[in-house]
Biotite code that builds the C-alpha atoms (Angstrom):
import biotite.structure as struc

atoms = struc.array([
    struc.Atom([168.401, 128.289, 61.651], chain_id="A", res_id=1, res_name="MET", atom_name="CA", element="C"),
    struc.Atom([166.733, 129.408, 64.878], chain_id="A", res_id=2, res_name="SER", atom_name="CA", element="C"),
    struc.Atom([167.933, 129.002, 68.420], chain_id="A", res_id=3, res_name="LYS", atom_name="CA", element="C"),
    struc.Atom([164.662, 127.990, 69.990], chain_id="A", res_id=4, res_name="GLY", atom_name="CA", element="C"),
    struc.Atom([161.441, 129.632, 71.087], chain_id="A", res_id=5, res_name="PRO", atom_name="CA", element="C"),
    struc.Atom([163.240, 132.405, 72.921], chain_id="A", res_id=6, res_name="ARG", atom_name="CA", element="C"),
    struc.Atom([164.775, 133.791, 69.732], chain_id="A", res_id=7, res_name="SER", atom_name="CA", element="C"),
    struc.Atom([161.398, 133.537, 67.985], chain_id="A", res_id=8, res_name="TRP", atom_name="CA", element="C"),
    struc.Atom([159.812, 135.525, 70.797], chain_id="A", res_id=9, res_name="ALA", atom_name="CA", element="C"),
    struc.Atom([162.576, 138.123, 70.599], chain_id="A", res_id=10, res_name="ALA", atom_name="CA", element="C"),
    struc.Atom([162.155, 138.394, 66.831], chain_id="A", res_id=11, res_name="SER", atom_name="CA", element="C"),
    struc.Atom([158.398, 138.837, 67.094], chain_id="A", res_id=12, res_name="ILE", atom_name="CA", element="C"),
    struc.Atom([158.792, 141.404, 69.872], chain_id="A", res_id=13, res_name="THR", atom_name="CA", element="C"),
    struc.Atom([161.414, 143.339, 67.916], chain_id="A", res_id=14, res_name="SER", atom_name="CA", element="C"),
    struc.Atom([159.243, 143.307, 64.804], chain_id="A", res_id=15, res_name="PHE", atom_name="CA", element="C"),
    struc.Atom([156.267, 144.540, 66.829], chain_id="A", res_id=16, res_name="THR", atom_name="CA", element="C"),
    struc.Atom([158.276, 147.432, 68.253], chain_id="A", res_id=17, res_name="PHE", atom_name="CA", element="C"),
    struc.Atom([159.552, 148.358, 64.786], chain_id="A", res_id=18, res_name="VAL", atom_name="CA", element="C"),
    struc.Atom([155.999, 148.387, 63.398], chain_id="A", res_id=19, res_name="VAL", atom_name="CA", element="C"),
    struc.Atom([154.791, 150.514, 66.319], chain_id="A", res_id=20, res_name="LEU", atom_name="CA", element="C"),
    struc.Atom([157.680, 152.963, 65.867], chain_id="A", res_id=21, res_name="ALA", atom_name="CA", element="C"),
    struc.Atom([156.949, 153.246, 62.132], chain_id="A", res_id=22, res_name="ALA", atom_name="CA", element="C"),
    struc.Atom([153.250, 153.832, 62.814], chain_id="A", res_id=23, res_name="ALA", atom_name="CA", element="C"),
    struc.Atom([154.095, 156.511, 65.375], chain_id="A", res_id=24, res_name="PHE", atom_name="CA", element="C"),
    struc.Atom([156.506, 158.235, 62.960], chain_id="A", res_id=25, res_name="ALA", atom_name="CA", element="C"),
    struc.Atom([153.897, 158.198, 60.175], chain_id="A", res_id=26, res_name="LEU", atom_name="CA", element="C"),
    struc.Atom([151.299, 159.622, 62.538], chain_id="A", res_id=27, res_name="ASN", atom_name="CA", element="C"),
    struc.Atom([153.615, 162.465, 63.572], chain_id="A", res_id=28, res_name="VAL", atom_name="CA", element="C"),
    struc.Atom([154.509, 163.181, 59.934], chain_id="A", res_id=29, res_name="ALA", atom_name="CA", element="C"),
    struc.Atom([150.832, 163.230, 58.942], chain_id="A", res_id=30, res_name="ALA", atom_name="CA", element="C"),
    struc.Atom([150.011, 165.596, 61.788], chain_id="A", res_id=31, res_name="GLU", atom_name="CA", element="C"),
    struc.Atom([152.822, 167.975, 60.805], chain_id="A", res_id=32, res_name="LEU", atom_name="CA", element="C"),
    struc.Atom([151.737, 167.883, 57.166], chain_id="A", res_id=33, res_name="LEU", atom_name="CA", element="C"),
    struc.Atom([148.141, 168.600, 58.151], chain_id="A", res_id=34, res_name="ARG", atom_name="CA", element="C"),
    struc.Atom([149.284, 171.642, 60.127], chain_id="A", res_id=35, res_name="GLU", atom_name="CA", element="C"),
    struc.Atom([151.516, 172.853, 57.270], chain_id="A", res_id=36, res_name="ALA", atom_name="CA", element="C"),
    struc.Atom([148.939, 172.533, 54.475], chain_id="A", res_id=37, res_name="LEU", atom_name="CA", element="C"),
    struc.Atom([147.454, 176.035, 54.888], chain_id="A", res_id=38, res_name="PRO", atom_name="CA", element="C"),
    struc.Atom([150.926, 177.426, 54.137], chain_id="A", res_id=39, res_name="VAL", atom_name="CA", element="C"),
    struc.Atom([152.092, 174.844, 51.601], chain_id="A", res_id=40, res_name="LEU", atom_name="CA", element="C"),
    struc.Atom([149.114, 175.114, 49.234], chain_id="A", res_id=41, res_name="VAL", atom_name="CA", element="C"),
    struc.Atom([149.410, 178.871, 48.514], chain_id="A", res_id=42, res_name="PRO", atom_name="CA", element="C"),
    struc.Atom([153.197, 178.594, 48.268], chain_id="A", res_id=43, res_name="VAL", atom_name="CA", element="C"),
    struc.Atom([152.864, 175.721, 45.796], chain_id="A", res_id=44, res_name="GLY", atom_name="CA", element="C"),
    struc.Atom([150.350, 177.616, 43.682], chain_id="A", res_id=45, res_name="VAL", atom_name="CA", element="C"),
    struc.Atom([152.565, 180.710, 43.693], chain_id="A", res_id=46, res_name="THR", atom_name="CA", element="C"),
    struc.Atom([155.614, 178.683, 42.663], chain_id="A", res_id=47, res_name="VAL", atom_name="CA", element="C"),
    struc.Atom([153.719, 176.979, 39.840], chain_id="A", res_id=48, res_name="LEU", atom_name="CA", element="C"),
    struc.Atom([152.357, 180.296, 38.555], chain_id="A", res_id=49, res_name="VAL", atom_name="CA", element="C"),
    struc.Atom([155.841, 181.796, 38.752], chain_id="A", res_id=50, res_name="GLY", atom_name="CA", element="C"),
    struc.Atom([157.360, 178.897, 36.809], chain_id="A", res_id=51, res_name="ILE", atom_name="CA", element="C"),
    struc.Atom([154.594, 179.168, 34.220], chain_id="A", res_id=52, res_name="GLY", atom_name="CA", element="C"),
    struc.Atom([155.137, 182.896, 33.778], chain_id="A", res_id=53, res_name="LEU", atom_name="CA", element="C"),
    struc.Atom([158.895, 182.459, 33.579], chain_id="A", res_id=54, res_name="TRP", atom_name="CA", element="C"),
    struc.Atom([158.571, 179.739, 30.939], chain_id="A", res_id=55, res_name="ARG", atom_name="CA", element="C"),
    struc.Atom([156.112, 181.927, 29.013], chain_id="A", res_id=56, res_name="TRP", atom_name="CA", element="C"),
    struc.Atom([158.641, 184.780, 28.959], chain_id="A", res_id=57, res_name="GLN", atom_name="CA", element="C"),
    struc.Atom([161.560, 182.434, 28.098], chain_id="A", res_id=58, res_name="HIS", atom_name="CA", element="C"),
    struc.Atom([160.108, 179.735, 25.810], chain_id="A", res_id=59, res_name="PRO", atom_name="CA", element="C"),
    struc.Atom([163.438, 178.485, 24.372], chain_id="A", res_id=60, res_name="ARG", atom_name="CA", element="C"),
    struc.Atom([164.852, 176.374, 27.153], chain_id="A", res_id=61, res_name="GLY", atom_name="CA", element="C"),
    struc.Atom([166.417, 177.168, 30.451], chain_id="A", res_id=62, res_name="TRP", atom_name="CA", element="C"),
])
């Protein structure tokens, strides 16, 4: 199944790099989301209010 300790070391190293890359990507995504929240929250509230008003004016389906 395995080709010796060298392949195990390569597998562990590859897995470590993949985990580090995923952690870095999540960190960047979280940072971007944190910066975008002051814009996203009012936009989300406005969209929800708009949908609510539209559904109130048109109660019988889309």
